[in-house]
C-alpha positions in Angstrom: 0.0 0.0 0.0 2.8 2.4 0.9 4.6 1.7 -2.3 1.5 2.3 -4.3 0.9 5.6 -2.5 4.5 6.7 -3.2 4.1 5.8 -6.9 0.8 7.7 -7.1 2.3 10.7 -5.4 5.3 10.8 -7.7 3.2 10.3 -10.8 1.0 13.3 -9.8 4.2 15.4 -9.3 5.6 14.2 -12.7 2.3 15.0 -14.4 2.5 18.5 -13.0 6.0 18.9 -14.3 5.0 17.7 -17.7 2.2 20.2 -17.8 4.7 23.0 -17.6 8.0 21.7 -19.0 9.1 19.8 -22.0 10.6 16.4 -21.3 12.2 14.7 -24.2 10.7 11.5 -25.6 12.8 8.5 -26.4 14.8 9.6 -29.5 15.4 6.1 -30.8 11.6 5.5 -30.8 10.9 8.9 -32.2 13.1 8.5 -35.2 12.9 4.7 -35.6 10.8 4.6 -38.8 12.7 7.4 -40.5 16.1 6.0 -39.6 15.1 2.5 -40.9 13.8 3.9 -44.2 16.8 6.2 -44.7 19.1 3.3 -44.8 17.9 2.5 -48.3 17.6 6.1 -49.5 19.7 7.6 -52.3 22.3 10.0 -51.0 20.3 13.2 -51.8 17.2 12.0 -49.9 19.3 10.6 -47.1 21.0 13.9 -46.7 17.6 15.7 -46.5 16.5 13.3 -43.7 19.8 13.7 -41.8 19.6 17.5 -41.9 15.9 17.4 -40.7 16.8 14.9 -38.0 19.6 17.1 -36.7 17.3 20.1 -36.5 14.8 18.2 -34.5 17.4 16.8 -32.1 18.8 20.3 -31.5 15.3 21.6 -30.9 14.5 18.9 -28.4 17.8 19.6 -26.6 17.0 23.3 -26.3 13.4 22.6 -25.1 14.7 20.3 -22.4 17.2 22.8 -20.9 15.0 23.6 -17.8 14.6 19.9 -17.0 18.3 19.2 -17.7 19.4 22.1 -15.5 17.2 20.8 -12.6 18.5 17.3 -13.1 22.1 18.5 -13.1 21.5 20.5 -9.9 19.9 17.6 -8.1 22.7 15.2 -9.1 25.4 17.7 -8.1 23.8 18.1 -4.6 23.6 14.3 -4.3 27.3 13.9 -5.2 28.2 16.5 -2.6 26.2 14.7 0.0 28.3 11.6 -0.6 31.6 13.4 -1.4 31.7 15.9 1.5 32.2 13.3 4.3 34.9 11.5 2.3 36.6 14.8 1.5 36.6 15.8 5.1 38.2 12.5 6.3 41.4 13.1 8.3 43.3 10.8 6.0 42.9 13.2 3.2 44.9 15.8 5.0 47.7 13.5 5.8 49.2 14.2 2.4 49.6 17.4 0.5 46.9 17.2 -2.3 49.5 18.7 -4.7 51.7 15.7 -4.2 51.2 12.4 -6.1 50.1 10.6 -3.0 47.7 13.3 -2.0 46.2 13.6 -5.4 45.7 9.9 -5.6 43.9 9.8 -2.3 41.7 12.7 -3.3 40.8 11.0 -6.6 39.9 7.8 -4.7 37.5 9.8 -2.5 35.9 11.3 -5.6 35.6 7.9 -7.3 34.0 6.4 -4.2 31.5 9.3 -4.1 30.6 8.7 -7.7 30.2 5.0 -7.1 27.9 5.7 -4.1 25.8 8.0 -6.2 25.4 5.4 -8.9 24.4 2.8 -6.3 21.9 5.1 -4.9 20.3 6.1 -8.2 20.0 2.4 -9.2 17.9 1.6 -6.2 14.2 2.3 -6.1 14.5 4.7 -3.2 17.3 6.6 -5.0 15.3 6.9 -8.3 12.3 8.1 -6.4 14.4 10.7 -4.5 15.9 12.0 -7.7 12.5 12.2 -9.5 10.9 14.0 -6.5 13.8 16.4 -6.1 13.7 17.4 -9.8 9.9 17.8 -9.7 9.9 19.8 -6.5 12.6 22.1 -7.9 10.8 22.7 -11.2 7.4 23.3 -9.6 8.8 25.7 -7.1 10.5 27.5 -9.9 7.2 28.0 -11.7 6.1 30.1 -8.7 8.7 32.6 -9.7 7.1 34.8 -12.4 10.2 35.4 -14.5 11.1 31.7 -14.6 7.5 30.7 -15.4 7.4 33.3 -18.2 10.7 32.1 -19.6 9.4 28.5 -19.6 6.3 29.5 -21.6 8.4 31.6 -24.0 10.7 28.6 -24.6 7.7 26.5 -25.6 6.5 29.3 -28.0 9.9 29.5 -29.6 10.0 25.7 -29.8 6.7 25.8 -31.7 8.1 28.2 -34.3 11.3 26.2 -34.7 9.2 23.0 -35.0 7.4 24.4 -38.0 10.7 25.8 -39.4 12.3 22.4 -39.3 9.4 21.0 -41.3 9.3 23.8 -43.8 13.1 23.5 -44.2 12.7 19.8 -44.9 10.0 20.4 -47.5 12.2 23.1 -49.1 15.3 20.8 -49.1 13.4 18.1 -50.8 11.8 20.6 -53.3 15.3 21.3 -54.6 15.6 17.7 -55.7 12.0 16.9 -56.9 10.0 20.1 -57.4 12.4 22.5 -59.2 12.9 24.4 -56.0 9.5 26.0 -56.0 8.6 27.7 -52.6 6.3 25.9 -50.2 5.0 28.5 -47.8 2.1 26.7 -46.0 0.6 23.3 -45.2 -1.7 23.4 -48.2 1.1 24.2 -50.7 3.3 21.4 -49.2 0.5 18.9 -49.3 -0.5 19.7 -52.8 3.0 19.6 -54.2 4.1 16.3 -52.7 0.7 14.6 -53.2 1.0 15.4 -56.9 4.5 14.0 -56.8 3.3 10.7 -55.4 -0.5 10.5 -56.0 -0.7 6.8 -55.1 0.8 7.2 -51.6 -2.1 7.2 -49.2 0.2 7.4 -46.1 1.8 10.5 -47.6 -1.5 12.3 -48.1 -2.7 11.3 -44.6 0.5 12.7 -43.0 0.5 15.9 -45.0 -3.1 16.7 -44.4 -3.0 16.1 -40.6 -5.0 18.6 -38.7 -2.2 18.9 -36.2 0.1 20.3 -38.9 -2.4 23.0 -39.7 -2.6 23.9 -36.0 1.1 24.1 -35.8 1.3 26.4 -38.8 -1.4 28.6 -37.3 0.4 28.8 -34.0 3.7 29.7 -35.4 2.1 32.5 -37.5 0.4 33.8 -34.4 3.6 33.6 -32.3 5.4 35.6 -35.0 2.7 38.2 -34.9 3.2 38.7 -31.1 1.7 35.5 -29.6 -1.7 37.1 -28.9 -4.7 35.2 -30.1 -6.5 37.0 -32.9 -9.6 36.3 -34.9 -7.7 34.4 -37.5 -6.1 32.0 -35.0 -9.3 31.6 -33.0 -11.1 30.5 -36.2 -8.4 28.1 -37.2 -8.1 26.6 -33.8 -11.9 26.6 -33.3 -11.7 28.8 -30.2 -14.5 31.0 -28.9 -14.5 34.7 -29.4 -13.6 35.1 -25.7 -10.1 33.8 -26.4 -9.3 36.7 -28.8 -6.8 39.1 -27.2 -5.5 36.5 -24.7 -1.9 35.2 -24.8 -1.3 32.1 -26.9 0.1 29.2 -24.8 1.4 25.9 -26.2 1.3 23.0 -23.6 4.3 20.7 -23.7 2.2 17.7 -24.6 0.8 19.5 -27.6 4.3 20.5 -28.7 5.3 16.9 -28.4 2.3 16.0 -30.7 3.5 18.7 -33.2 7.0 17.1 -33.2 5.5 13.7 -34.0 3.3 15.1 -36.7 6.2 16.9 -38.5 8.4 13.8 -38.2 5.6 11.6 -39.7 5.1 14.0 -42.5 8.9 14.4 -43.1 9.4 10.7 -43.4 6.7 10.4 -46.1 8.0 13.4 -48.0 11.6 12.1 -48.1 10.3 8.7 -49.0 8.3 10.1 -51.9 11.2 12.1 -53.1 13.5 9.1 -53.0 11.0 7.0 -54.9 10.6 9.8 -57.5 14.3 10.0 -58.0 14.6 6.3 -58.5 11.8 6.3 -61.1 13.6 8.8 -63.3 15.7 7.6 -66.2 19.4 8.0 -65.7 21.1 11.0 -67.0 23.0 10.3 -70.2 26.1 12.4 -70.7 26.7 13.5 -74.3 
């Protein structure tokens, strides 16, 4: 019963953290389909996927900065808790730390502290302590207005960069398959690539996803000042009462946007690769 209560309490805390901060998904799972397909792509298509993938990885790293800072702070304090008693041991002062013997003794103390930290974090009580400490730190931070505002702003900027990564991928691929024509919005992207591969149902489904249109509308609104206007309210199916209020993007919805752009990017690159393979080889005169 006690274990279940502890788990429930930590889950509630974790859910609170996830409602305010972006926590990275499993990157191997996130990119699994694209990475498996890219193994058979021609070099040009593979390069498009690689550039897009790098942009998304960089974006996720930036979005997770608050969580990573909290994690680093918790782990540093944990290390100090184990290291301080060892560093204060009388034996450490028997040798000058600038000498070889003293330096070796100091390094052993540090190594022992790191080992104890790893033992602690591998145990259930240690993992729970770390999760709780990170969660408490982040939720206390949200009580500070500047920190909370910065966290919301980071999510808004992440939304803009999420669309930029998708638009960049569509433009990269257009150079190889669409004569470099500009693709400024979801409708243009969907129409261009659906025409390139009209028989690909998965391509049409990915490009016409409602979540992509919401992402596009959000990034336009953010670029106009991040205040909900009539255009955004209509596109997001919001009531008129929302007009004039600040736009906010919950972390879970930004995660959904990332998955939508990745799904669409996979199908675009796949279509471009198939198109390239179907073309007759260039004959040099």
